[in-house]
N, C-alpha and C positions, 0 to 999 in steps of 0.2 A: 447543573451547570456544564455546558459542552466547551469544546475548544474555542469557540468564538467569544464566548463570555470571558474565557481566561485571558484570550490575547487582548480583547476589549479592555477589560479592567486592569491589565498589566500596563497599559498605556494610561488609562483614565485615572485610575487611584493615586499614582504618584503626582499627576498633574493636579488632581482635585486637591489632595493633601497640602500640595505645596501652595495653591491658591488659598486654601483656608490658613494654613500657619503664616503666610504671607500678610494677609489680611488682619489676622489677629496680632501679629507682631507689629504690623504697621499702625495698628489701632493704639499701640502703647503710647504714641505721640499724643493723640488726641485725648487719650485717657488721663496720662500725665499733665498734659496742658489743660485739661478740664478742670483740673483742681485749682488752677490760676483764675478762674472765672470765664464767664462767657464772652468777654471781650478778646481773650486769648484763644478760645476756641474759634471765634469768627476769624481771627488773623492768621491763623494757620489755615483754615477751611477755604478762606477767599483764593488761596494760591491753586486750590485743586483744579479749577478750570483752565487756567494757563498751562498747568502741568499736563493736562490731558490733551489740550490742544497740540502740544509739542509731541506727545506720545503718538499721535494718531499717524504723524508721518513715519516714525520708526516702526510702530506696530503694522502699518500697511506694507512697508518693505520686509518686515520679518515674516508677515503672512505669506508674501508672495515667494519668499526663499524656501519657507516651509512647504508650500504646495508643489514647487518643484523638486525640492529634495526627497519629498515622501515619494514622488514617482520613481526617482532614481533608486531609492531604498526598495521599493516593490519589484524593480529589475535586479537588485543586487549590486547596483554599480556605487562606488564611492569616489572614485577619482573626479567625476564631473562636479561633485558637492563641494570639493575642496576649491575648485576654480570658482564656482558660484559663491562660496563664503568670502574668500579674499576680495573678489570684485564688490560684494555688497558692502562688507566692512570699510573698504577704501571710500565708496561713494558715500556710505552713510556717515562716516566720520567728517567728511569735507562738507557736505550740505547740511547736515544738522548742526554741526558747529557754527556755520553761517547763520541759521535759524536762531539758535540759542543765543547768539551774540546780538541779534536785534532785539530779542525779547529782552535782554538785560539792559540795553540802551533805554528801551522805552518802558521798563518794568512798571513804574509809578503810574503811569498813564494807563497800562493794562490793568493794573489791579483795580484803578478807579472806574474803568470800563466794565470790569467785572461785577461791580456793585460796592466795592469797599467804601465804607463811610469815614468820616473824619475822626471819630472816635477810637478806631483800632487800626488805622491807615499806617502810622509810624511803626506800630508792632509788627504789621504784615511787612512792611519794608525791611525790618530787622531780620525776619525770618526767610523771605523769598529769594535774595541773591544766591545763598549758599544752597538753598533747595533746588534753585535752577541748575546749578552745576551737577546736583545730584541726578536730575532728570536727564543730563547728557550722558552721564555714566549708565543710567538705566536704559537709555535707547541704544547704545552699542552693545549693551549685555543681550538685549532682545534679538539683535541681529545675529550674535554667536550662538545663542539658543534655539534660533530658528532651525538650524541644521540638525541640532540634538532631537528636536521635536519631529522633524521629518523622518527620522529614523527611528522614533518611538522611544527615545532614550529620556524619558520622563524623570526617571529616577535620578539621573545626574543633575537636571534642571532644579529638581526639588532639593536636593542636597545643597546646591549652591545658593539658591536663594533664601533658603531657611537659615544657612550660616551668615549670610550677609545681614538678613533682618535680625537675627539674635545680636549681632554686633550693634546694630542701630539702636535695638531696645536697650541693651546695656548701657550704651553711652548716653542715650536720652535720660534713662533713669538716673544717671550719674550727674549730668550736665543741667537739667531742666529745673530740678530743685536744689542741686548742690548736695554734697556729702563730705564732712570732715573740712579738710583744707581746700577742696575743690569748690569754688564759688558757684552761685546759682546764676545760670545764664538765661532762663526762662525759654522763650521761643527760639531764640538764637541757639540755645543748647540742642533744641530737636533738630534743627537745621544741620548742626554739626555731626549729630549721630546718624542723620539720613545721609549725608555725603559720604562719611566713613563707610557706611554699611553698603551703599551701592558700589563704591569704588572697589571694595573687596569682592563683591559679586563679579564685577567685570574681570578682574585680574583671575579669579578662580575659574570662570568660565572659559578664558582664554588658555589657562593651563591645561583644563581637561581636554579640549579640542585638539590642542598640540600634541598632548600625550597620545590621542587616539588617532593621529596622523592626518588631520583635516587641514594642515597647513603645508602639507608636503605635495609639491606640484601645483599647477594652476598659475594664473597671472593676477596681479593687483588691479590693473587698470581695465575698466569696463570697456567692452567693444560693442559693435553692432549686434552680434548674436546674442550678447548678454541683455541688451535693451529689448530686443525682439521676444525673448523668452520671458523676461522678468516684467518688462514694462506694461503690457496689457493686464497682467494680475495686480500689478502695483497700482494701476490706475483705477481699477474696479473696486479693490479693497479701500484705497484712499477715497473714494467717492463714498462709500459707506461710512468709513470712520469720520471724514469731514463733515458729512451731513449729520452725524450723530453728535459731533462737537459743536455744531452751530445751534442745533436745537438744544443741547444741554446747556451751553452758554446762556442763551436766553432764558431757559427754564431756571437756571440757577440764579441769574440776575434778578427775576421775578421774586424768587424765594428770598434773596438777600435784601430786596426792598419791602419785605414785610416787617422789617426791624431786627434788631440785634439778638434779642431773646427768640423769636420765632426761627430765625436763621440758625441759631446755635442747636435749637432742638431738631431743626432740618437737617443740618450737618451731621449730628449724632445718629439719627435715625437712617439716613443714607449710608452711614458706615456699618450699621447693623444690617442693612439691607444687602450691603456688598459682600458681607460674610459668606451667606449661602450663594450669591451671584458668583463670588470667585471660585468657591469650591464646585458648583456645578458647571462652570466654565471648562474645568477639566475634563468633564464628559463630552463637552462640545468639541474640545481639541481632539479627544480620543476618536470621535466620529469623523472629523476632518481627516485625521491621518490615516484611519482604518480605511475610509473610502477612497483616499488617494492612493494608498498602497494596492488596493484592490483595482483601481483603475491601471495602475502601473503593471499590474499582473494580467490585466485584461480579464478579470473574473466578475461577471455580474452576479453569480450566486454569492460569493463573498460579500458583496456590496449590499445585497439584500439582508444578508444575516446581521451584519453589523447596523444596519438602519434598525432593524427590529430590536436587537439588543440594547442599542442606545435608547430607544424610545421607552423601553420598559425600565430601565435603569433610572432614567430621569423622572418618571412618574413615582415610583417607589420612593426616591429620594426627597421628591418635593412634598410627598405626603408626610414623611417624617419631619421635614423641616417645619412645615405649616403647623403641625400639632405641637411641637416643641416651643414654637415662637409664641404660640396662643397660651400655652400653659406657664411660661417663664418670661412674659414680656417685661413685667415690672422689675425683675432681677436682672434682665439683660441690660435695661437702661440705666439701672442704678449703677452699673459698673462704670458708666460714663459720667454720671452727674447723680448728685444726692439733693439738688436744688429742688424744692416742692413745686415751684412755679413752672419749671421745666417738665416734670413729671405729668402735670395736669395737661399740657399741651401734647405731650407724647403718647398719651393712652391710645386715642383713635389712631394714630398713624401706626402704631404696631400691629393693629389688625390688618391694615393694607400691606404691611410687610409680610405677615404670615400668607396672605392669600395670593400676593404677586409671585410667591415662589413657584407657582404652577406655570404661569405662562413665560416667566422669564427662563425657566428650564427648557420648555419646548421651544422657544425661540432660538436659544443657544444650540439645541440638539438639531434643529433643522438647518440653521446657518452653517454648522459645522459640516453636515452631510453635503449641502449644496456646494460650499467652497471646495471641500475635497473632490467634488465631482466636476470641478471646473465651472460652475455656475456662479461665480462671484459678481457678475454683472446684475443678476436677478436679487441677490442680497443687497447690493447697493441700492437698487431701484426702490424696494419696498422701505428700505431703512431710510431713504432720503424723504419719501413721503411721510412717513409716519413720525420720525423723529424731528426733522427739519421744520415741518409745516403743522402736521396736526398737534403734537405735543405742545409746542408754544402757544398755538392758537387756543387750545382746550385750556391750558394753564391760565392764559389771559381772561378767557370768558368765566372760568370758575372763580378767579380772584377779584377781577374787576367790574364782571357783570353781576355774579350771583354772591359776591362778597363773602366767600367761603373761606378766605384766608389760607393758612397752612394746609388744611385738609383739601382744598382745591388743587394745590400743587400734586398731592398724592393721587387725588382722583385721575388727573391728566396722566400721570406716570402710570398707573394701573391699565388705563385704556389703551395707552401707546403699547404696553407689553403685549396686551391681547391682540392687538392688530399685528404686531410683528410675529407672535406665535402663530396666528391664523395663517399668515402669508407662508412662513416657512413650511408649516405642515401641509399646505395645498401644494405648494411646489415639489416638495419632496414626494409626495403621494403621486403627483403626476409622472414624476420620473420612474418611481417604482412601476407604475401601470403600464409603462412602455415595455412590454416583453422583447426581451433580446437587445434592448438599447444599453449600450455601455457609455456612461457620461465621459465626455471628452474633457480631459484634464488640461487641454490648452498646451 
């Protein structure tokens, strides 16, 4: 293990462990709610797509902030990042506040549009309003942590998010089923825990950045120079995020239409799949930050080294994940539900979860390198094609034409991941083949 591996893992491991701990702790809601029955699982799960639609805006702004700040970090500059952070936070608080307000007004209609059925819609409306507030807290936290990520300070991000999710898990455990004098609030208790945990993460991230001096200097009101620097990156990432959300909404809508029990199985299996996805995403972030810092230094040699290191680690970890899921598939699903009917449907899906670990890791690796190299438009282009058009079309074909049911949705997901991984690998290798070419970070 050389210096490149050590630097890469110094960024990747905290980000990966943070993603792993976050999805495991976030799964607490689904596990605890799962004990209340499939209707409760569906009521909580149906809010996932509205949540991710909102987060695509904050994640896009956060990604743009990270890409700019990692160039500053590569040049050893800190003051411009303070100005960048203040303006991004001000803009995000206003714009995202307006967007969340619109979602609150039309929340019931949005849930129905996502596929919520009448048997669990009242329960979903009990959970969703407070969960919507939690999404707003998370959105602001993402903007704050974008600068930390740009400087490779993934350890602080990990500590912040784990503490917030531990609070979420503790409150959910207490409030969903009740304990002693504390009454059982059901799905509303899960929403209380989520809101409290995300508020804590927001305040703690603010405290850490203030202590590190990122609120000293700079201005709060965005100016023309800010929009020229951040705007194109935000637009490219938003195109990618937006296309992914559109495709995922259609995908989830068709899965929800299969019925309450199949949708509950689908939701649980997606949560299990997200465990590895959120873990390996940390290595994608490390690739983005390492490549961006190499661009800031003007070092093509460093860029090549981080490309190779990232690919090797993603392949090794995907192999470990695939084997582990195949060996422990029944035990993993049993954590969420002991219902025999759900287990029968979940068996074949767990095989898909194991195999998809390879293409999803390669897709994240390639997208991270491309983003850090300023090629955000390329990622947006192939994501738009694959997720927005091909995945919904394939899902509809497998479900409605071939009548494959739940398995059909996962066939479409697997093919989509293979397409994105292939596009990402091709584009990264094309950049790598251009000797002496230093990617433009914009």
